[in-house]
N, C-alpha and C positions, 0 to 999 in steps of 0.2 A: 856651392852654386847651383848645380843639378838638383839638390835635394830641396832647395826653397822653391825653385820653379816647379817641381813636381808637386809639392804640398800646395803650392797656390793653384796649380791647376785642378787638382783634387777638391779643393775647397770651394772652387767657384760653383754658384748655384743660380739656376735661371729657371722660371716657372714655364710650364706649358701653355700654350695657347687653348682657351676654352671654345674657340670657333664661333664664339659669337659676337663678344665685344672687342676682340684683341688683346683682354686683360690677361696677364699672366696669372696662373691660379695653379692649384694641385700641389703646392709646396715646392721647396727647392730640389732639383735634380743635377746629377753629374753632367756638366756640358759636354763630356766626350762619350755619352750613351746616346745612342740612337733612339729617337722617340718612336720608331715604330717596331723595331725587333727588341729593344731595351737591353741591347748589349753593346759593348764597345765598338765603336766606328769600323767596319771593313770596307775599304776603298770608299772613302768619303766622298760625296758630291756636293759642290757648293750650288745653290739655286740663285736666282736675280733677286730674291727676296732675303737672301743670306740665312736661310735654313739649310742645315745640312742634314743628309740622310746617306744611308750606304748604298752602294750602287745596286745591290741585289733587292733592296726594299722598294726601289722605284724603277727596276728595269721592267719593260715591257712595251708594247706598240703604243705609240702615242699619236693621235690625229693630228694632221697638219704640222708635225714637229713641235708641239706645244706641250709642255708637261705641266700639269696643275700642281701646286704645292700641297701636301696632304694637311698642312697645319692651317695655312691662311688662304689658301686656294687662289694664290696670285699665279699668273701663268708666267712660265720661263720658256723663251724661245730657244729651241736647240739649233746648233750649227747644221749646215747641211750635210745630210747622211749620217749624223751623229745621233746614237741612241741614248745617251747619257750626257748630263751636265758636266762641265769641266771638274777635274777633280779638286778637292779642298786639299792643297798640300799643307797648310797651317795646321788644321785639324790632324792629318796624317801624322805630321812631326810630333804634336802634342800627344798623340795616342802612344806613338812610339816612345816618347819620354816617360809617360804614365807606366808603360809596361817595363821600361827600365827601372824605375822607380819602385814600382810595386807588381811584378811580374806574376802571372797566374800560376799555380801548381802545375808541375810537369805531367801529373797523372790525372787530376780531374778538373783542371782549370779553374779552381776555386781561387778566389781574391779576397784576402783579409790580412792586410799589412801587420797589424798587432798579433796575429797568431801564425805567421809565415815563417819558415825556415829556409837556409840555403845550404846545399850541398856544394862545398868547394871543391870536392873531388869530381863530381858529375857536372859541376857548374849549372844546376838546375834549381830552381824553388820547388819548396814542398810545403803542404799543408799540414797541419797537427795531425790529422787523420792519416794521411800517407806516410808521414814520418813514423808513426807509432805501429802501422800495420805492414806497409809495404817496404819501408826502408830498414826495417829490423833484421832482414834476413842475413845469413852469415857472410852472403857475398858482398854484402855493404857494410861489415863490420869495420873494415879499415877506412870507410869514408868519413870525412871530417864534416858535420853538420853544425851549423851555428844559427842563432837567430837573426832573423833579418835586419834589425836595427844594428847588429853588431858586424853586419857583413862590410868589409873593406870595400870601398867604391874608389874607382879613379877619378880624382879630382881634377885631373889634368887630361884635357882632350888633345888628341894628336891627329895630324894631317893625314887623310887617307891615302894620300898620293907618296908622300915621302916618310911617313910614320914619325915625324917629329912632331914635338909639342908646339901648339900655336902661341905666338909672341906678339903677333901685331893684328890689327883690324883695317880693312879697307872700307874707307867710307864711301868710295866711289863705286866698287864693285860689290858692296854689302857682304862681305866674307871675311873669314880669319886665315890668316897667313902664318905659315911657320918661317924659319929661317931661310930655308932654301926658296920658298914660294916668294919671300921678300926679295932675296937678290934677284930672282927673275923678273921681278915687276919693274917697268920701265921707270927711269928717273922722275918723268913728269908725273907719274901716277903715285910715287911714294911720298909725295906732299899731303896726300889724303889719307895716309896710313897713320894710326896712332896705337899705342900700347892697348893691351886687353883691359887693362884697368880703368884707363880713361874712357876707352870705348863703352865699358860696361856702366860707367857713371854717366856718361852723356845719353846713353839709350835708356837708363833708368828714369832720367828727369824727362826725356820725351815721353816716356810710356806713361808717367806720372801726369804729365799735363793731357795726354790723350786721355787717361782713366777720368781724370777731373772734367774735361769737356763730355764726356759720355754720361758722368754722374749729373751734370747740369741738364743734359738733354733728358736723361730718364727722369728728374725731378719735374721738368717741363710737361713731359708726357703724363706722368702722375696726376699733375694739376689739371691737365686737359681732360683726363679720364673722370677725375672728380667733378669738373664742371660739366661734362657731358652727361654723367649719371645723374646729377643735380637738375639738370635740364629735362632729362628722361622723365625724373619724378615730378617735374613741374608739369610736364605734359600729361601724364598720367592724371594728376590732380585736376588739369583743366579738363581733360576728357570726362571725367567722373562728374564736375561741377556741370559741364555742358550738358551731360545726360540727365542729371538731376532737374536742371532747368527746363530741358526739353520734355521730360516726362510731367513736369508740372504744369507747363504750357498746354500740352495735349489734354492732360487731366481736365485744366479749367475749360479748354475749347469743348471737350466732351460734355461735361456737367453743363455748360451754357446751352449746348444743341440739345441735350436730353430735355432740360427744362423748357426750352422753347418748344421743342417738338410736343411736350405735354400740353401747353398752352394753346398751340394751335390746334391739337386734336380736340381738346375741350371745346374751343370756340367752334370748330367745325361741327362737333356733335351737337351743340347749342343750337347752332343755325339749322341742322337736321331735324331736330326736335320741334323747333317752332314752326319750321314750313310742313312738318309731317302733321302737326296737329292742324294746321289750316287745312291741309289736303284732306285729312280724315274728316272734319267737320264738313267739307264740301261733298265727299264721298258719302256721308251720312244723309245729308240734305238731299242728293241726287238718288240715293237708295231708297230713300222714302216717297220721293216724287214719281219714281219709274212704275212701282205696282199701280198707283192712281191713274196714271196715264194709260197704262196696258187695260186696266179694267175698264177706262171709258172708251177705249179704242173697240174692245170686245163688244162693250154695249152698243156702241153705233153700229158696229157691224152685224149684230144680231138683229138691231132694231130695222136696218135698212135692207137686210136680206129676208126678214119674217113678216113684217109689217105690210098691210094693204095700203093702196092710196089713201083710203079714208083714215086709216090708223096712223099712217105716215104724217097726214097733214094734221091730225088732231095733236100729235106729239112731238112734232118737229120744231115747233116754236119753244117748247119746255126744254127740250133736248139741246137746242142751240144756246139756249140760255145758260144751261148747266155746263155745256162746254167752253162758254165764255168765261164763266166764273172759274172754272179750273184751269183756264189759261192765264187768269189774273192771279193765281195764288203766288206768284214771285219765284217760281222754281226756275233756275237758269236752264235755257235748254242746251248750252255746251259749257264745258269747263270754264272757269275764270281765267282772267289774265294773269296767271303767276308763273314767274319764271321757276324753272326746275333746276337751275344751277346754283352750286355752293361755291362760294368764292372767299378766299382768305387772303390777306397779304402777308403770306408765310415768306416770302422772300425778303421783303424788307424787314420782318421780325427776326429772322436769322441773321440778316446784317448789322440790324441793331445790337443783336445780342453778341456777335462776334468782333463787334467794333473795336472793344478794348485789346483784341488779340491781332486783327488784320488791319487795323488802321480806320480813318475816316472812310464812311460811307456816302454815297452819292444822295443828295436830298431829293424824295421822291416828288412828283407833281402833286400839286395842290389838290386834294380830294373835294367831292361835293360837299362833305360835312364842313372841311376847313373853310371853303368858299362862302357856304350859308352863315357860318358863324361868324366869320371874318365881316360880311356884309352887315349882319344884324347887331354886332358889338362894336363899340367905339374903341379906338385906339386907347391902349393904357397909358396912363402918364409915364413919363420918363422917370421920376423919381419915385420909387416904392420903398415901403419900409421893409426892412429885413423878415418881419413876421408874415407880412403878405406875399413877399418873394418865395418864403417857404411853403406856403400854402397853394400856390399855383404850380400844378405839374408840369413838366415840360413834354414836348412831343416826343422826345426820343425815349421817354419813360416806357418800359415794359410792363407797367402793372395792370391791375384790373380796371382802372379809369381807362387808360389807352385801349385796352382790348374793347371795352363797351363803346368806346367811341369809334373805333374801327368797325364793330359790329353795325352800329346804326348809321355809320356813313354807307355801309353795303346795302342795307335796307332801304335807305333815301335814294339811292341809286336806282334800286328795283322799283320803288314807287314811281320815281321821276319818269323811268322808261314805260311804266304802265300808263301814267298820265299822258305821255307824249304819244302813244298808240292810240288812246281814246281819242285825243284831240285829232288825230289824223283820221280816225273812222268818222268822227263827227264831220269833218271838213268834207271827207268823201259823199257822207250821207247828205249834206246841205248841197253839193253841187249835184248829186243825183236828183234830190227833190225839185230843184230849180230847173232840171232838164225835164222831168216828169210833167212839172206844172206847164212848161211851155208846150209840152205834147199833149196835153189836156188828159192825162191819165190820171187814175185815182192814186192817192198818196199811199206809199208804202209803209202802214201801220206796223207790220211785224218787224221791221229793221228799226223803226222808233223804239219799239217795245225791247229789242235785243240792247241797243245802245243805252236804253234807260237802266236796264238790268245790270249791265257792266258797270254803270255809273253807280249804282247802289252798291254792288259788289265792292268796287273801289272804295266807295265811302266806309263800307264795313271795316275793310283793312286799314283804312286810315284812322279810324276809332280804335280798332285793336291796337295799333302801334302807339296812338296817343294814350291809351290806358297803359301799355307797357312802360313808355317813358315816364308817367307818371309813378309807377311802380318802381322803377330802377333808379328814380331821382333819390329816393332815401337811401339806397345802396351806394349811390355815388357820394352822398354826404358822409355816410359813415366810414366808407374806404378813404375818403379825403381826410376825415378827422383821424384816422388811425396813421396815416401818413405823416401828418403834421407832428403828432405826438412822438 
């Protein structure tokens, strides 16, 4: 009976906690070996998590009377004034049973049941090495040494109080009784006593049922671990998929932003070059007019300062006629009404480019270009052919046609502003002329000339833009033809 119990204890194997998932790993180990010192338990203590350790392995000051398990980190509350958890009596008895079944060598503490011997004279266990070298002395020549497997064991346990063999088992007191103990037991308690064999069979059945329940619980825990591991794999897969989708989304947004940025910069550069050409042509015109004006001013200064009265009267009328013709050359006396602002609808362009990524954008207000084209063109028919629908570009398109339309929209706004300014100046001039006529003052011919010159400059700009429209009409047709193909 003791031999079978000892072999069962030695054969039990449990895995050590890996500290991460709570899964046992590292292979089976002897359940009577401490997980810290890797030796048989010495004064085993039981924690609230049902892990057992030697008292010396967990001894030490503990904050707030709490002990953290070295394996699962669960907290164990110590009793008031206690430095250690309660002792594990079951493990202590199992260690004692294992020591009786497989005692260590009396000289070197080695344990190896297959190669151990027992000196019946000394009553001590010996390993092979100590038997050959230590127990071969002359003083031990009369000692009887046999193999551990041939060592006779007492199969009958005796009462520690009376020295008699156990014959009964008390189910109420949970202890074995010898004949004397049974006689001393009260009559009402004897009904709970059974013989050793019956008690052993009943306890074996209960142990079997408890082991089966633990096995079922172990199977459920394993299934839970597999399910959690599978869920963890799915989480990792979902993380990788979401990362790939996010990277693809961000890359698409970056490409759309880069493309729109290039288109806006190209449009801005085109507006700059167009206005730069106009300003340079005006600078060239003014630069050519300035030397002529300076030369005639110097000529007039020299003539008025050096000529006599007779010379002055003789040449004054030709000089006035010359100055009048110079004034009628058409050179503007000040820069034309040309705005120096460059404007692009970059916000709307970026909003349209990012619409597939961030959702629907708000429809901007109708521009001057859209207003003029809506007023000049009739409403399209409700029913259109598929080919005609393909040839008509949408407003949300970001191609060259839409860019040109937005460019001319900006130019039309600028021309409209210039025309409005000229109209205001003409209205002011008409009011001033009316006031001067009422005051019988001579008309302001110079102001008329300035307004006339501004009108001529505006007319030149309109002609230039008209030529530009004619030139780009072919570009629109070719671009439209490529989009339909």
